[in-house]
C-alpha positions as CSV (number, residue, x, y, z in Angstrom):
1,M,0.0,0.0,0.0
2,Q,1.4,3.4,-1.1
3,P,-0.7,6.0,0.7
4,L,-1.2,9.7,0.6
5,V,-2.2,10.9,4.1
6,L,-4.2,14.1,4.3
7,I,-4.8,16.1,7.5
8,P,-7.0,19.1,6.6
9,A,-6.8,22.0,9.0
10,R,-8.2,25.4,7.9
11,G,-7.7,28.4,10.1
12,G,-11.4,29.5,10.3
13,S,-14.0,27.8,12.5
14,K,-17.4,29.0,13.6
15,G,-17.8,26.7,16.6
16,I,-14.4,27.3,18.2
17,P,-12.1,29.9,16.8
18,H,-8.8,28.4,15.5
19,K,-10.2,25.0,16.6
20,N,-7.5,22.9,14.9
21,I,-4.8,24.4,17.1
22,I,-6.7,25.0,20.3
23,Q,-4.9,23.7,23.4
24,L,-6.0,20.3,24.7
25,G,-4.0,19.1,27.6
26,N,-0.4,20.1,26.9
27,K,-0.4,20.5,23.2
28,P,-2.4,22.0,20.3
29,L,-5.2,19.8,18.9
30,I,-3.6,19.1,15.5
31,Q,-0.5,17.7,17.2
32,Y,-2.4,14.6,18.3
33,T,-3.1,13.6,14.7
34,V,0.3,14.5,13.4
35,E,2.1,12.5,16.0
36,E,-0.1,9.4,15.5
37,A,0.2,9.6,11.7
38,R,4.0,9.8,12.0
39,K,4.2,6.6,14.0
40,I,3.1,4.8,10.8
41,F,4.0,6.9,7.8
42,P,7.1,8.6,6.6
43,D,6.8,12.4,6.6
44,E,6.8,12.6,2.8
45,Y,3.5,10.6,2.8
46,I,1.8,13.1,5.1
47,C,0.2,16.3,3.9
48,V,-1.2,19.0,6.3
49,S,-3.4,21.1,4.1
50,T,-4.0,24.5,5.7
51,D,-4.6,28.1,4.6
52,D,-3.3,29.4,8.0
53,L,0.3,30.6,8.7
54,E,0.0,29.9,12.4
55,I,-1.1,26.3,11.8
56,K,1.7,25.9,9.3
57,S,4.2,27.2,11.8
58,I,3.0,24.9,14.6
59,V,3.2,21.8,12.3
60,E,6.6,22.7,11.0
61,N,7.9,23.3,14.6
62,L,6.9,19.6,15.1
63,G,9.3,18.8,12.3
64,L,6.7,18.0,9.7
65,P,7.1,20.1,6.5
66,V,3.9,21.7,5.2
67,P,4.2,21.5,1.4
68,F,1.9,24.4,0.5
69,L,-0.6,26.9,1.8
70,R,-4.2,26.1,0.7
71,P,-5.8,28.9,-1.5
72,A,-8.3,31.1,0.4
73,E,-11.2,29.9,-1.8
74,L,-10.6,26.4,-0.4
75,A,-10.8,27.5,3.2
76,T,-14.3,28.9,3.4
77,D,-17.3,27.6,5.3
78,T,-18.9,26.6,2.0
79,C,-15.9,24.7,0.6
80,G,-16.4,21.0,0.7
81,T,-13.8,18.4,1.7
82,K,-13.8,17.0,-1.9
83,E,-12.3,20.2,-3.3
84,V,-9.6,20.2,-0.6
85,I,-8.8,16.5,-1.4
86,L,-8.5,17.2,-5.1
87,H,-6.3,20.2,-4.5
88,A,-3.8,18.0,-2.5
89,I,-4.0,15.1,-4.9
90,K,-3.1,17.5,-7.8
91,Y,-0.2,18.9,-6.0
92,Y,1.3,15.5,-5.3
93,Q,0.6,14.2,-8.8
94,D,2.2,17.4,-10.3
95,N,5.3,16.6,-8.1
96,N,5.4,12.9,-9.4
97,Y,4.3,11.3,-6.2
98,N,2.5,8.1,-7.1
99,F,0.1,6.5,-4.6
100,D,-2.7,3.9,-4.7
101,T,-4.5,4.7,-1.4
102,F,-5.8,8.0,0.0
103,I,-6.2,8.3,3.8
104,L,-8.0,11.3,5.4
105,L,-7.4,12.0,9.1
106,Q,-9.4,14.8,10.7
107,A,-7.4,17.0,13.1
108,T,-10.4,17.1,15.4
109,S,-10.1,13.5,16.5
110,P,-7.5,13.6,19.3
111,Y,-8.1,10.1,20.7
112,R,-7.8,8.2,17.4
113,T,-4.4,6.5,17.7
114,A,-1.8,5.0,15.4
115,I,-3.2,1.6,16.5
116,H,-6.7,2.6,15.1
117,I,-5.2,3.8,11.9
118,Q,-3.1,0.6,11.4
119,Q,-6.1,-1.6,12.2
120,A,-8.3,0.3,9.7
121,M,-5.6,-0.1,7.0
122,D,-5.3,-3.8,7.7
123,L,-9.1,-4.2,7.4
124,F,-9.1,-2.2,4.2
125,K,-6.4,-4.4,2.7
126,E,-8.3,-7.6,3.6
127,D,-11.0,-6.8,1.0
128,P,-9.7,-6.0,-2.5
129,E,-13.2,-5.1,-3.6
130,C,-13.6,-2.4,-0.9
131,D,-13.6,1.2,-2.3
132,L,-13.9,3.0,1.0
133,L,-13.4,2.3,4.6
134,I,-14.8,4.7,7.2
135,S,-14.5,4.7,11.0
136,V,-17.7,4.6,12.9
137,Q,-19.2,4.2,16.3
138,E,-22.4,2.4,17.2
139,T,-25.1,5.1,17.7
140,K,-27.9,5.4,20.3
141,A,-29.8,7.6,17.9
142,N,-31.4,4.6,16.2
143,P,-33.9,5.5,13.4
144,Y,-36.0,2.4,14.2
145,F,-36.6,3.6,17.8
146,T,-35.4,7.0,18.9
147,L,-35.4,9.1,15.7
148,F,-38.6,10.9,14.5
149,E,-39.4,13.1,11.6
150,E,-42.0,15.9,11.5
151,D,-44.7,15.9,8.9
152,N,-46.3,19.0,7.2
153,S,-48.8,19.2,10.1
154,G,-46.1,19.2,12.8
155,Y,-46.7,15.7,14.0
156,L,-43.9,13.3,14.7
157,H,-43.4,9.9,13.0
158,K,-40.7,7.3,13.4
159,S,-38.0,7.8,10.8
160,K,-38.1,4.0,10.1
161,P,-41.6,2.7,11.1
162,E,-41.1,-0.6,9.4
163,G,-41.0,-3.6,11.7
164,N,-43.0,-1.9,14.5
165,I,-40.1,-2.3,16.9
166,V,-41.1,-1.6,20.5
167,R,-37.8,-2.4,22.3
168,R,-34.4,-0.8,21.8
169,Q,-32.8,-4.2,22.1
170,D,-34.6,-5.5,19.0
171,C,-33.4,-2.7,16.7
172,P,-30.9,-3.4,14.0
173,K,-27.4,-2.0,14.8
174,V,-26.9,1.4,13.3
175,Y,-23.6,3.2,13.0
176,E,-22.6,6.8,12.8
177,I,-19.5,8.2,11.1
178,N,-17.1,9.5,13.7
179,G,-14.9,11.5,11.3
180,A,-11.6,10.0,12.5
181,I,-10.5,7.8,9.5
182,Y,-11.4,7.6,5.8
183,I,-9.5,5.3,3.5
184,Y,-10.1,5.4,-0.2
185,K,-8.8,3.6,-3.3
186,K,-7.1,6.3,-5.4
187,D,-9.4,5.7,-8.4
188,V,-12.6,6.3,-6.4
189,V,-11.5,9.2,-4.1
190,C,-13.1,11.7,-6.5
191,L,-16.5,10.1,-5.9
192,N,-16.4,10.8,-2.2
193,D,-19.7,12.8,-2.4
194,N,-21.5,9.9,-4.1
195,W,-21.2,7.0,-1.7
196,D,-24.1,5.2,-3.2
197,K,-21.8,4.0,-5.9
198,L,-19.1,2.7,-3.6
199,R,-18.5,-0.5,-1.7
200,I,-18.0,0.7,1.8
201,R,-16.7,-1.2,4.9
202,K,-16.7,0.0,8.5
203,Y,-14.0,0.2,11.1
204,L,-15.7,0.2,14.5
205,M,-14.3,2.4,17.3
206,D,-15.3,3.0,20.9
207,K,-16.9,6.2,22.2
208,I,-13.9,7.8,23.7
209,S,-11.7,7.1,20.6
210,S,-14.5,8.5,18.5
211,I,-14.7,11.9,20.1
212,D,-14.8,14.6,17.4
213,I,-14.3,18.2,18.6
214,D,-16.8,20.4,16.8
215,D,-18.0,22.8,19.5
216,E,-17.3,23.9,23.1
217,F,-19.3,21.0,24.6
218,D,-17.1,18.5,22.7
219,L,-14.0,20.2,23.9
220,L,-15.2,20.1,27.5
221,I,-15.7,16.3,27.1
222,A,-12.3,15.9,25.5
223,E,-10.7,17.9,28.3
224,F,-12.4,15.8,31.0
225,I,-11.2,12.6,29.3
226,Y,-7.7,14.0,29.1
227,K,-7.6,14.6,32.8
228,I,-8.9,11.2,33.9
229,A,-7.2,9.1,31.2
230,K,-3.9,10.9,31.3
231,F,-3.3,10.9,27.5
């Protein structure tokens, strides 16, 4: 497996200003992902894509070169991950780096470790037909039991009424993406916004490892875990 590992980290964030480098414990948030990635991959395989000079400086102070600054138009609230991925891929292809696997690691998943990444890669390699592997956690928000949708009259109805399930224990297992790990075949990475066409496998993670810092509440939980788990 010859991977390209992308860690996207733009400077702007509505939920938490400069979220990707906010302090968690004794280091900036992005450092957790950079350190775990470097336990597996050589530096030349790892790309931190950022538009922000402070993020660039923090990463380079860790010893990891940042190959480019992302254009401003790829760092807005409306810019999708796909455009950021394609920008990084083009840069590496233009510089004659050939890879067969694309790995996306979000900087907001501090408790996803090198062990998780390696296990996900091993699982991905086990199935040659797999186009995409995503990390997930089992969710309590089960559409067969706890999730409801509102109709035009304002009344609630089960999101999945089929089966008439009356006990949570009888519900099919349902998984939610935790945002920690995405592994694509190179030739399907451009279809990442059209997953209906892909053969997708899951890599199951526990709740603590699945924490994704999106807002202040998530950060409070992550800080509490840091204190009791002594990461």
